[in-house]
N, C-alpha and C positions, 0 to 999 in steps of 0.2 A: 587471133586465130579463129576462123569460123568452124563451128562444129555442127554438122547437120543434125536436126532433131526436132522435137515437138515441145511447145510451150503453152498449148491450149487444149482444152477438152475436145473442142470441135475438130482440131487437126487429127487427133488420135481416132475419134469416132469415124471420121471420113476415111482415113487411111486403112484402118483395121476392121472396118465394118462392124462396129460395136456401139452400143448405146449405154450411157451411164445414167444411173439414178442419182437423185439428190444433187443435181448440178448446181442449184443455187447455193447450197451449203459448201460444195466443193469450190465454187468460185470465191466464197468468203475465205476459205483456207488459202487459196492461191494468191488472193490479194494481199494476204499477210505474209505468206511464205511461198515465193514463186515456184513454179514447176518447170523443170527442164529435163527431158529424157532424150539422150542421143538416139539417132536412128538405129545405130548398131545395137544398143541395149534394148530398145523397144522391140526389135525383131527377135529377141530371146524370150520375150514374155508371151504366155498364152493368154491373150486378152479376153478370151471367152471363159476363162476359169477364174471366178472371183477370189479363189484361195491361192492363186499362183504366188509363190514366195517372192519372185523377182518383182512382180507388180507391187506387192506390199512394200518392198524396199523403196521404190521410186515414185509410185503413184499416190497422189494425195488421198487422204481419208477424212471422212466427217469426224472421226475420232480426234483429229487435230484441233477441233474446237474446244477440247478439254484443256484448260490452261493450268491445271495443277502442276506444281514443280517450279523450277527456276531456270532462267535463261543462262545463268553462269554457275554451274554446279561444281566447277573445279577451281574457282577463285581466280579466273583469268584477269579480271579487272584489278584485283589487288596486287597482281604480279606484273602488271604492265609498267615498265620503266618510262617509256614514251611510246607514242603512236606506232603500233606494229611490232614492238619488241617486248617480249616477256622473259623474265628471268626468275623462274620458280625454283629450279634445282641448281645447285651450285655449279655443276659442270656443264650445264646445257642452257643455251639461249634459243628461244623460239621466235622466228620471224614470220609474221603474217603478211604475205606479199600480194595477195589478191583476195577478192570476195567471190570470185567466179569459179565454177566447177563444170565438168563435162556432164554432170547429172546431179540433181539436188536430192540427196538421200532424205527420206522423210524422218529418219531417226537422228539426223545430224545434231551433234552437241553444240555446234556453233550456229544454230538456227537463227539466233539473234542477228547474224551478220551475213551469212552466205546467201548470195544472190540478191542482196539488198544494198543500196548505197550506204556506205559506212565510213566512219572516221577511225576505224580500228586497224586498217592496213598501213604498212610502212610507207611513209611519204618520202623520206630521204634516206636511201640505203647507206650512203657514206656516213651518216650520223650513227646508224646502227653498227657499221664497221668500226668506227672509232670506239664505240662502247666495248665491242668484242676485243679489240686490241688492248684496251686499258685493263681488262679483267683477265688476268693470266690464269685464273682458276677454270676458265671455260675451255673445255676440251672438244666440244662438238656443237654444231649448229643444226637445228631442225628448221627447214624451210617449209612452211605450210600455208594455209589460207582458210577457205578456198583451196584451189588446186594449182600449185605452181606450174605444172606442166601444161596449163592452158595459156601460159605467157609465151610471147614470141621467143624463138631460139636465141636471138641476140641479147634479150634481157636476162635469160638464164645464164648465158655465157658471161655477161657482166658480173652477175652475182658470184658465180663460181670462180671466175678469174680473180676477183678481189679476195675472196675467202681463201684461195689457194696460197696466198702470200702471208697469211697469218701463221706464224711459226708454232704457236702453242695449240692450234687446232689440230686434232688427230683425225677427225672425220667429219663429214657432212651428211645429213639425211634430208631427203626430199619426200614429204608425205603426199602421195598421189593415188587417185582412183582411176587415172587414165588407162592403166592396163586392163581395167574392168569395163569402163564405160566407152573408151575410144582407143583401142589398142593400135589401130593403124597410125595414129599420131606418132607413135614410137617407131614402129618398124618401117614406116615409109619416109621418115625424116632423117636423112643421112647427116644433115648438119647438126641436129640435136645429138645424135649418137657420137659424132666426132667430138662434140663439146664434152660429153661424158667421158669418152676415151682419153681426151687430153687431161681432164681434171683428175681422173682416177690414177694417172701416173704420178700425180703430185701427192694426193691424199686419198684415203678410202672414201668411197662414195656409196651410199645406200639409198635405194628407193624403198620406202615403206608403203606398201599398198594395202588394199582393203577388200579382199574377197570375203563374202559372207555366205555364199552358197555354192555347192558343187557345180551347178549349172552355169555359173559365171566363168568357170574354168574351161574356156573354149579353145579351139585350135588357134584362133586369132590372139587370144590372151597369151597362150603358150609361145606364139611367135614373138610377141612383144617382150616377154620375159627373156627369151633366147637372145634377142637383139640387145637387151640391156646387159645381160651377163657377158656377152661377147665384147661389150664396150667397157668391161671392167667393173660394172655395177653389181653390188650384192643386193638381191631382192628379198625382202622379208614381208610378212603379212600380219596385220592386225584385224581380227574379226570382232564384231560386236554380237553378243548373244541376244537374239531378238525373238520375241514371242511370235509364233506362227510363221517363222521364217527358218530358223535353224535350231530351235530349242528341243532337240532330241539327240540322243547318242548317235543315232544313225546319220543324221545330217552333219553333225560336227566331225565325226570320224571320216565320213566320205569326203568332206571338204579337205581335211588335213591330208588324207592320202593323195587326193588330186593335186594339192599344192606341192607336196614333196616330189611328185612325179614330174612336175615341170620346173623343178629347181627353185622353188620359192620356200623360204624358211619360215615355219610357223613361229610367231613372236609373242603375241598376246591374244587372249580372248578377253574382251572387256565386258564387265557387267554394264548393261545399258544404264546410262546416267538418268537421273530424275529430271529431265529437261521438260520445260513447258511444251505442250502439244506433242510430246513423245512418251513420257513416263507411263501414262494411263494405258496405252495399248501396245507398247513394245517391251517394257521391262518385265522380266520374270523374277519371282522371289529368289533370294539368295539360296535358300534351301533347295529349291528345284534346280537352280543353276548349277550348284555344286554337284548334285546327283547326276545331272546330264553330263557335265564335264568328266567326272570320274568314270562313269560308264562308257563314255566315248574313249577315254584313254585306255580302257581295257581292250579295246579293239585295235589299238595302234601300236606300231613299233616305236623304238626310241626316238627316231627322227620325227615321226608324226606327232609325238606328244612332248616336244620340247617347249611348247608355249606355256605361259603362266596365265592363270585365271585371276584377273585383277579388277579393281575398281579405281578409277582416277578421281580421288577425293580431293577437296581443297587443301587438305593437309599433306597429301602425297599419294603415291601409287601403292595401293594396299593389295597384297596377295591374299586370296582366300585359300587358306592352307588346309582346313579340315573341319569336320563337324563331329562332335561326340555328344550324344544325347541332345540336350537343349542348349549346348554351348557351341559357338562358332569360333574357330581359331584363325587369327589374322596376323599378317606380318608386313611391316613397311619395307617394300621392295625399293622404294625411293621416297624421299621426304623433303618437304620445304625446309624443315629444321633437320639438317643432315645428321644430327645426333640421334634421330629416331630411326635411321636406316638400320634394318636388321632387327628391330624391336618386334618381339612376338607378344601378342596380347589376345584376350578373349572377350567375347560379349555374349549376352543371353540372346538366343535366336528365337524370334517369333515367326510363325508360319508365313506371314505376308511381307516380312521385312525385305526391302530391295536395295538398301543403301546403309552405309555405316551409321548415318544419323537416325535410322529407324531401329537400331539395336540398343538394347538396354545394357548398362554397365553392371557387372556383378557386384554384390555388396562389398566383397573384399577383392578389389582389383589388383592383379599382379601383372607385371611386365617383365619380360626376360630379354636380355641382350646376349647375342652369341658372337 
């Protein structure tokens, strides 16, 4: 599928009549981690405002030359069963089906592979299907990448058709930023919507999308969501808390209100992962993040604040529950070791800590299970 867009600095400079500084350094970044901005999304950006939050999300920065952090912060390598299939949580299998997206987010936690030739995407879908069939504990499949909705409709039809016949699967999720970056791909593609409608009569189908800022919630995005819901798809959203993008109570609360208004369910707000070329300029400290989220929730009704504030650590998905004094309270919402699910624990919070590994253990550590 061809997506109109921009992949070079010169294309953007010419089209939007703007001039960029530090182009040699920006080219170094792009050489390592490609740039692609769909024409639709590019037109949402104020290119003459250097602080524009949408530009920060999608346009390369010289700050990406900072390589502190890790390319695999969530332990994806150790949870890979074979190429393209990960099984970290007992009930869930993750399939990486493409390395391509409709836009390359600069905060991407799969920066190591997205937009780059890779050996991490699934090569033989039927082999993955056999694995799923053999493991009866698996209740759901998350199809991700890259962005699966950049694939041709017939490929998506093949995946969903095969999965619909696995009796122990209860639902399937598709992780996609297409409703944000290229919504016309959804509402103009009757074949894709027919595929979704057919599958949703067999099993529950979710599209988990990724709006980070209120300005991404456009009329076109709303039309894409409406088309999905009319096809039987439930749409939920994962936001990443990003410095100088949405790290204020006003930005988060406005986003959540906008999402609920177009029938998108707030699902998670993720602590930005300490990824190489991401951590230094996108991650906010946990102390700041918790205060932002709680103050945002004060502005929201029950539907708007259904999301959980979590970090996707290599040991599991950890909810940031609260801060009292110098202690931060955490809980395993999901865990690689399923016996940890529901475990409440605490750490000593330092002002700049941005990840579990930055936190100190108390002298007498206690854990509580509920």
